[in-house]
C-alpha positions in Angstrom: 0.0 0.0 0.0 2.8 2.4 0.8 4.2 2.2 -2.8 0.7 3.2 -4.2 0.4 6.1 -1.8 3.9 7.3 -2.8 3.0 7.1 -6.5 -0.1 9.2 -5.9 1.9 11.8 -4.0 4.6 12.0 -6.7 1.9 12.3 -9.4 0.3 15.2 -7.4 3.6 16.9 -6.9 4.5 16.5 -10.6 1.2 18.0 -11.7 1.6 20.9 -9.2 5.1 21.5 -10.4 4.1 21.5 -14.0 1.3 23.9 -13.4 3.5 26.2 -11.4 6.2 26.4 -14.0 3.7 26.7 -16.9 1.9 29.6 -15.2 5.3 31.2 -14.3 6.3 31.0 -18.0 3.1 32.6 -19.1 3.6 35.4 -16.7 7.1 36.0 -18.0 5.9 36.0 -21.6 3.2 38.5 -20.7 5.8 40.7 -19.0 8.1 40.7 -22.1 5.2 41.3 -24.4 4.2 44.3 -22.3 7.7 45.7 -22.3 7.9 45.2 -26.0 4.7 47.1 -26.6 5.8 49.9 -24.4 9.1 50.4 -26.1 7.7 50.4 -29.7 
């Protein structure tokens, strides 16, 4: 049973990590687009 719980935990951490970095990337893209629009 412990192995199954560990797999579930790792899966949740993986999904959370993916979402975190995905959203972080989108924020950086938005920042650079905003800077680009302000300078042009």
